[in-house]
ZATITI-778638 format. One record per residue (C-alpha): x, y, z; residue in three letters. Coordinates in Angstrom, 2 decimals. Layout:
// ZATITI-778638
@u = X; v = Y; w = Z; res = ALA $
...
This chain:
// ZATITI-778638
@u = 86.22; v = -18.33; w = 15.54; res = MET $
@u = 84.50; v = -17.39; w = 12.43; res = THR $
@u = 86.78; v = -18.25; w = 9.16; res = ARG $
@u = 86.11; v = -16.44; w = 5.64; res = VAL $
@u = 85.12; v = -19.43; w = 3.77; res = PRO $
@u = 87.45; v = -20.05; w = 0.41; res = LEU $
@u = 86.68; v = -21.24; w = -2.62; res = LEU $
@u = 88.90; v = -22.47; w = -5.12; res = ALA $
@u = 88.97; v = -23.39; w = -8.88; res = GLY $
@u = 92.07; v = -25.00; w = -10.04; res = ASN $
@u = 91.84; v = -24.94; w = -13.87; res = TRP $
@u = 94.51; v = -27.70; w = -14.16; res = LYS $
@u = 96.13; v = -28.40; w = -17.47; res = MET $
@u = 93.66; v = -26.02; w = -19.40; res = HIS $
@u = 92.69; v = -22.69; w = -21.26; res = CYS $
@u = 95.35; v = -21.05; w = -23.17; res = THR $
@u = 95.83; v = -17.41; w = -22.93; res = ARG $
@u = 92.87; v = -16.28; w = -25.01; res = ALA $
@u = 89.93; v = -19.12; w = -23.42; res = GLU $
@u = 91.62; v = -18.20; w = -19.08; res = ALA $
@u = 91.37; v = -14.35; w = -20.21; res = THR $
@u = 87.65; v = -15.17; w = -21.74; res = ALA $
@u = 86.74; v = -17.59; w = -18.53; res = LEU $
@u = 88.99; v = -14.89; w = -15.81; res = ALA $
@u = 86.92; v = -11.70; w = -17.49; res = SER $
@u = 83.33; v = -13.80; w = -17.09; res = ARG $
@u = 84.31; v = -14.63; w = -13.09; res = LEU $
@u = 85.09; v = -11.24; w = -12.69; res = ALA $
@u = 81.66; v = -10.18; w = -14.13; res = GLU $
@u = 80.04; v = -12.71; w = -12.11; res = ARG $
@u = 81.89; v = -13.40; w = -8.64; res = VAL $
@u = 84.63; v = -10.74; w = -8.48; res = GLY $
@u = 82.57; v = -8.34; w = -5.83; res = ALA $
@u = 82.18; v = -11.34; w = -3.30; res = VAL $
@u = 82.32; v = -9.73; w = -0.04; res = ALA $
@u = 81.63; v = -12.51; w = 2.53; res = THR $
@u = 83.61; v = -14.80; w = 0.84; res = ARG $
@u = 86.85; v = -15.58; w = -1.22; res = GLU $
@u = 87.63; v = -16.54; w = -3.97; res = VAL $
@u = 90.62; v = -17.60; w = -6.07; res = LEU $
@u = 91.43; v = -18.98; w = -9.67; res = ILE $
@u = 94.83; v = -21.28; w = -10.09; res = ALA $
@u = 94.50; v = -21.34; w = -14.02; res = PRO $
@u = 98.22; v = -22.62; w = -16.25; res = PRO $
@u = 101.45; v = -20.75; w = -15.35; res = TYR $
@u = 101.23; v = -19.26; w = -19.77; res = THR $
@u = 98.25; v = -17.87; w = -18.36; res = ALA $
@u = 98.61; v = -16.16; w = -15.24; res = LEU $
@u = 99.83; v = -12.93; w = -16.26; res = HIS $
@u = 96.92; v = -12.43; w = -18.73; res = ALA $
@u = 94.09; v = -13.89; w = -15.70; res = VAL $
@u = 96.38; v = -11.25; w = -13.48; res = ALA $
@u = 94.75; v = -8.36; w = -15.66; res = GLU $
@u = 91.89; v = -9.51; w = -16.67; res = ALA $
@u = 90.69; v = -10.04; w = -12.71; res = ILE $
@u = 92.30; v = -6.34; w = -12.04; res = ALA $
@u = 89.73; v = -4.58; w = -9.81; res = GLY $
@u = 88.29; v = -7.33; w = -8.91; res = SER $
@u = 88.33; v = -9.27; w = -5.45; res = LYS $
@u = 89.41; v = -12.64; w = -7.32; res = ILE $
@u = 92.40; v = -13.63; w = -5.72; res = LEU $
@u = 95.00; v = -15.85; w = -8.03; res = LEU $
@u = 97.07; v = -18.72; w = -7.41; res = ALA $
@u = 99.67; v = -21.00; w = -9.64; res = ALA $
@u = 99.31; v = -24.51; w = -9.46; res = GLN $
@u = 102.34; v = -25.90; w = -7.87; res = SER $
@u = 106.41; v = -23.74; w = -7.49; res = VAL $
@u = 109.76; v = -25.08; w = -6.76; res = HIS $
@u = 111.18; v = -24.55; w = -3.54; res = TRP $
@u = 114.45; v = -22.82; w = -5.01; res = GLU $
@u = 114.99; v = -19.01; w = -6.09; res = PRO $
@u = 116.39; v = -19.83; w = -9.21; res = LYS $
@u = 119.13; v = -22.19; w = -10.70; res = GLY $
@u = 118.67; v = -25.24; w = -13.23; res = ALA $
@u = 115.51; v = -26.35; w = -12.57; res = PHE $
@u = 114.57; v = -26.62; w = -16.67; res = THR $
@u = 110.50; v = -26.42; w = -16.49; res = GLY $
@u = 110.42; v = -25.26; w = -12.82; res = GLU $
@u = 108.57; v = -21.51; w = -11.49; res = VAL $
@u = 110.11; v = -19.79; w = -8.82; res = SER $
@u = 107.69; v = -17.96; w = -6.13; res = VAL $
@u = 109.36; v = -14.61; w = -6.95; res = ALA $
@u = 108.33; v = -15.37; w = -10.59; res = MET $
@u = 104.72; v = -16.17; w = -9.47; res = LEU $
@u = 104.77; v = -13.21; w = -7.86; res = ARG $
@u = 105.90; v = -11.32; w = -10.80; res = ASP $
@u = 103.03; v = -12.38; w = -12.71; res = ALA $
@u = 100.51; v = -11.34; w = -10.22; res = GLY $
@u = 100.00; v = -14.92; w = -7.62; res = CYS $
@u = 99.29; v = -14.33; w = -4.24; res = THR $
@u = 98.69; v = -18.13; w = -3.51; res = HIS $
@u = 100.52; v = -21.40; w = -4.90; res = VAL $
@u = 98.98; v = -25.46; w = -4.84; res = ILE $
@u = 101.23; v = -27.01; w = -3.03; res = ILE $
@u = 101.31; v = -30.76; w = -3.08; res = GLY $
@u = 98.21; v = -31.33; w = -5.47; res = HIS $
@u = 97.56; v = -35.32; w = -5.59; res = SER $
@u = 97.56; v = -35.05; w = -9.48; res = GLU $
@u = 101.21; v = -33.74; w = -8.60; res = ARG $
@u = 101.75; v = -36.71; w = -6.00; res = ARG $
@u = 100.51; v = -39.34; w = -8.38; res = GLN $
@u = 101.82; v = -38.34; w = -11.71; res = TYR $
@u = 105.11; v = -36.21; w = -10.76; res = PHE $
@u = 107.16; v = -37.94; w = -7.95; res = ALA $
@u = 106.02; v = -35.29; w = -5.33; res = GLU $
@u = 106.56; v = -36.51; w = -2.08; res = THR $
@u = 106.45; v = -34.90; w = 1.95; res = ASP $
@u = 109.25; v = -33.63; w = 1.73; res = GLU $
@u = 109.35; v = -32.09; w = -1.42; res = THR $
@u = 106.12; v = -30.52; w = -0.41; res = VAL $
@u = 107.87; v = -29.72; w = 2.97; res = ARG $
@u = 110.25; v = -27.48; w = 0.77; res = LYS $
@u = 107.50; v = -25.76; w = -1.61; res = ARG $
@u = 105.86; v = -25.06; w = 1.37; res = THR $
@u = 108.50; v = -22.90; w = 3.49; res = ALA $
@u = 109.35; v = -21.46; w = -0.18; res = ALA $
@u = 106.40; v = -19.96; w = -0.56; res = ALA $
@u = 106.20; v = -18.62; w = 2.62; res = LEU $
@u = 109.40; v = -17.44; w = 2.78; res = ALA $
@u = 108.46; v = -15.39; w = -0.37; res = GLY $
@u = 105.32; v = -13.97; w = 0.48; res = GLY $
@u = 103.34; v = -16.39; w = -0.85; res = LEU $
@u = 99.71; v = -18.07; w = 0.91; res = THR $
@u = 100.56; v = -21.64; w = 0.41; res = PRO $
@u = 97.06; v = -24.17; w = 0.32; res = ILE $
@u = 98.44; v = -27.50; w = 0.75; res = VAL $
@u = 96.78; v = -30.65; w = -0.38; res = CYS $
@u = 96.91; v = -33.83; w = 1.55; res = VAL $
@u = 94.45; v = -36.82; w = 0.96; res = GLY $
@u = 94.41; v = -40.82; w = 0.66; res = GLU $
@u = 93.57; v = -43.11; w = -1.70; res = THR $
@u = 90.71; v = -45.52; w = -2.33; res = LEU $
@u = 92.80; v = -48.42; w = -2.12; res = GLN $
@u = 94.32; v = -46.50; w = 1.84; res = GLN $
@u = 91.07; v = -45.45; w = 2.71; res = ARG $
@u = 89.87; v = -49.17; w = 2.02; res = GLU $
@u = 92.85; v = -50.50; w = 4.30; res = ALA $
@u = 91.99; v = -48.46; w = 7.63; res = GLY $
@u = 95.30; v = -45.93; w = 6.18; res = GLN $
@u = 92.74; v = -42.81; w = 6.55; res = THR $
@u = 94.41; v = -41.64; w = 9.86; res = THR $
@u = 97.91; v = -42.34; w = 9.63; res = ALA $
@u = 98.62; v = -40.99; w = 6.22; res = LEU $
@u = 96.64; v = -38.15; w = 6.31; res = VAL $
@u = 98.98; v = -37.00; w = 9.94; res = THR $
@u = 101.96; v = -38.05; w = 8.15; res = ALA $
@u = 101.23; v = -35.61; w = 5.73; res = GLN $
@u = 100.34; v = -33.12; w = 7.50; res = VAL $
@u = 103.10; v = -33.48; w = 9.64; res = ASN $
@u = 105.36; v = -33.44; w = 7.21; res = GLY $
@u = 103.96; v = -30.34; w = 5.02; res = ALA $
@u = 104.78; v = -28.39; w = 8.91; res = LEU $
@u = 107.48; v = -30.09; w = 9.74; res = ALA $
@u = 109.97; v = -27.68; w = 10.75; res = GLY $
@u = 107.62; v = -24.32; w = 10.46; res = LEU $
@u = 106.98; v = -22.04; w = 13.61; res = ASP $
@u = 103.15; v = -21.63; w = 14.74; res = GLU $
@u = 103.04; v = -17.99; w = 13.06; res = LYS $
@u = 103.86; v = -19.68; w = 9.48; res = ALA $
@u = 101.60; v = -22.58; w = 9.70; res = VAL $
@u = 99.30; v = -19.73; w = 10.31; res = GLY $
@u = 99.29; v = -18.46; w = 7.25; res = ARG $
@u = 98.89; v = -21.33; w = 5.52; res = LEU $
@u = 95.47; v = -22.81; w = 3.86; res = VAL $
@u = 95.42; v = -26.78; w = 3.36; res = LEU $
@u = 93.48; v = -28.94; w = 1.56; res = ALA $
@u = 92.00; v = -32.70; w = 2.19; res = TYR $
@u = 91.31; v = -34.15; w = -1.26; res = GLU $
@u = 90.48; v = -38.01; w = -1.02; res = PRO $
@u = 92.37; v = -38.92; w = -4.06; res = VAL $
@u = 89.39; v = -41.36; w = -5.56; res = TRP $
@u = 86.48; v = -38.71; w = -5.40; res = ALA $
@u = 88.86; v = -36.35; w = -7.88; res = ILE $
@u = 88.10; v = -36.75; w = -11.55; res = GLY $
@u = 85.76; v = -39.92; w = -10.42; res = THR $
@u = 82.42; v = -38.36; w = -10.63; res = GLY $
@u = 82.77; v = -39.45; w = -6.45; res = LYS $
@u = 82.78; v = -37.11; w = -3.40; res = THR $
@u = 82.84; v = -37.97; w = -0.28; res = ALA $
@u = 79.90; v = -38.11; w = 2.16; res = THR $
@u = 79.41; v = -34.14; w = 4.10; res = PRO $
@u = 80.14; v = -36.56; w = 6.76; res = ALA $
@u = 83.74; v = -38.80; w = 5.85; res = GLN $
@u = 84.72; v = -34.95; w = 4.54; res = ALA $
@u = 84.21; v = -33.68; w = 8.27; res = GLU $
@u = 85.35; v = -36.49; w = 10.46; res = GLU $
@u = 89.60; v = -35.90; w = 8.19; res = VAL $
@u = 89.26; v = -32.14; w = 8.55; res = HIS $
@u = 88.33; v = -32.76; w = 11.84; res = ALA $
@u = 91.89; v = -34.79; w = 11.78; res = LEU $
@u = 93.57; v = -32.07; w = 10.87; res = ILE $
@u = 92.49; v = -29.85; w = 13.19; res = ARG $
@u = 93.56; v = -31.73; w = 15.86; res = GLN $
@u = 96.27; v = -32.28; w = 14.08; res = ARG $
@u = 97.38; v = -28.40; w = 13.30; res = ILE $
@u = 96.65; v = -27.60; w = 16.99; res = ARG $
@u = 99.40; v = -30.26; w = 18.43; res = ALA $
@u = 101.80; v = -29.04; w = 16.24; res = LEU $
@u = 100.88; v = -25.08; w = 16.64; res = ALA $
@u = 98.12; v = -24.17; w = 18.39; res = SER $
@u = 94.23; v = -23.97; w = 19.62; res = ALA $
@u = 94.15; v = -20.56; w = 18.21; res = ALA $
@u = 96.30; v = -21.06; w = 15.20; res = VAL $
@u = 94.11; v = -24.15; w = 14.34; res = ALA $
@u = 90.99; v = -22.42; w = 14.84; res = ASP $
@u = 92.16; v = -19.90; w = 12.11; res = ALA $
@u = 93.94; v = -21.40; w = 10.30; res = VAL $
@u = 91.31; v = -22.28; w = 6.90; res = ARG $
@u = 90.99; v = -26.09; w = 5.19; res = ILE $
@u = 89.28; v = -26.23; w = 2.13; res = LEU $
@u = 87.26; v = -29.93; w = 0.41; res = TYR $
@u = 88.51; v = -31.01; w = -2.71; res = GLY $
@u = 87.41; v = -34.11; w = -4.03; res = GLY $
@u = 84.48; v = -33.27; w = -7.62; res = SER $
@u = 82.21; v = -30.66; w = -5.92; res = VAL $
@u = 79.60; v = -29.78; w = -8.02; res = LYS $
@u = 76.79; v = -27.42; w = -7.91; res = PRO $
@u = 74.42; v = -29.71; w = -6.39; res = ASP $
@u = 77.39; v = -31.26; w = -3.38; res = ASN $
@u = 78.65; v = -27.56; w = -2.26; res = VAL $
@u = 75.67; v = -26.59; w = 0.27; res = ASP $
@u = 75.95; v = -29.75; w = 2.17; res = SER $
@u = 79.82; v = -29.84; w = 2.53; res = LEU $
@u = 79.66; v = -26.71; w = 3.51; res = MET $
@u = 77.39; v = -26.99; w = 5.71; res = ALA $
@u = 79.85; v = -28.60; w = 8.09; res = GLU $
@u = 81.67; v = -27.14; w = 11.51; res = PRO $
@u = 85.37; v = -27.72; w = 10.15; res = ASP $
@u = 85.07; v = -26.92; w = 5.98; res = ILE $
@u = 85.74; v = -23.84; w = 5.27; res = ASP $
@u = 85.86; v = -23.76; w = 1.61; res = GLY $
@u = 86.29; v = -25.92; w = -1.82; res = ALA $
@u = 89.28; v = -26.64; w = -3.75; res = LEU $
@u = 87.73; v = -27.08; w = -7.30; res = VAL $
@u = 88.48; v = -29.03; w = -10.07; res = GLY $
@u = 85.91; v = -29.43; w = -13.60; res = GLY $
@u = 83.64; v = -27.36; w = -12.16; res = ALA $
@u = 85.61; v = -24.05; w = -11.74; res = SER $
@u = 86.07; v = -24.30; w = -15.73; res = LEU $
@u = 81.98; v = -23.16; w = -16.24; res = GLU $
@u = 81.02; v = -20.33; w = -15.24; res = VAL $
@u = 77.83; v = -20.68; w = -14.57; res = ASP $
@u = 78.98; v = -24.21; w = -11.90; res = GLY $
@u = 81.68; v = -22.30; w = -10.21; res = PHE $
@u = 79.77; v = -19.12; w = -9.69; res = ALA $
@u = 76.82; v = -21.00; w = -8.00; res = ARG $
@u = 79.62; v = -22.93; w = -5.78; res = ILE $
@u = 80.80; v = -19.77; w = -4.68; res = VAL $
@u = 76.91; v = -18.01; w = -4.04; res = ASN $
@u = 76.34; v = -21.64; w = -1.78; res = TYR $
@u = 73.56; v = -21.58; w = 0.10; res = GLU $
@u = 74.60; v = -20.99; w = 3.72; res = GLU $
@u = 72.59; v = -23.29; w = 6.31; res = SER $
@u = 73.48; v = -22.64; w = 10.35; res = SER $
@u = 77.40; v = -23.85; w = 10.98; res = ARG $
């Protein structure tokens, strides 16, 4: 099955509204009409509505960087699915390693956020991945399997088919290190095998799995050549128009 590549930019805690609007407008000019692959950007909450207006008329998709699992209530500092949809989002990143590391995100809260996003009509981009210590201890398979199991627990086959997953080796985020294409492919294949067991072969063949971990213009081609890598979740490089445009327009090999 041919899976449409998804190139996603996670802007993290960068950009005021004015800066985000300017960046989004430039990206709309450069990659807003790409037809053979999908492009997505995830600005901070404060810039979501402004960015939605800046990319209107382009094919660029809009995501938030997290979401709460409750529809409303006394949850200071959180945002709901309805709020994100109202701001123009179609997607939401869930369980990013920085959320797990700094804000006590767990497999259980990832599951609840994922279920809420699906129920409310957002497409979750669910992140999994191991630290350097876990990789060196030989725990990658067990940890990633547990994270996928946790995120997908209770979801039926149709719901799993609506997900996007992202493998983020934590040791390669913001460090300048990147998993080799072979290392990334090994874990992507593991994730796809897990989806096959939890849902079905058809769903596993259709679900897109992104790689996130210091994706750059000079390594995207080799990463995207791997059969189970269906796109990228890009951090710092997505804040620079030329670099992100090069990532979006990666050179295809015979996959």
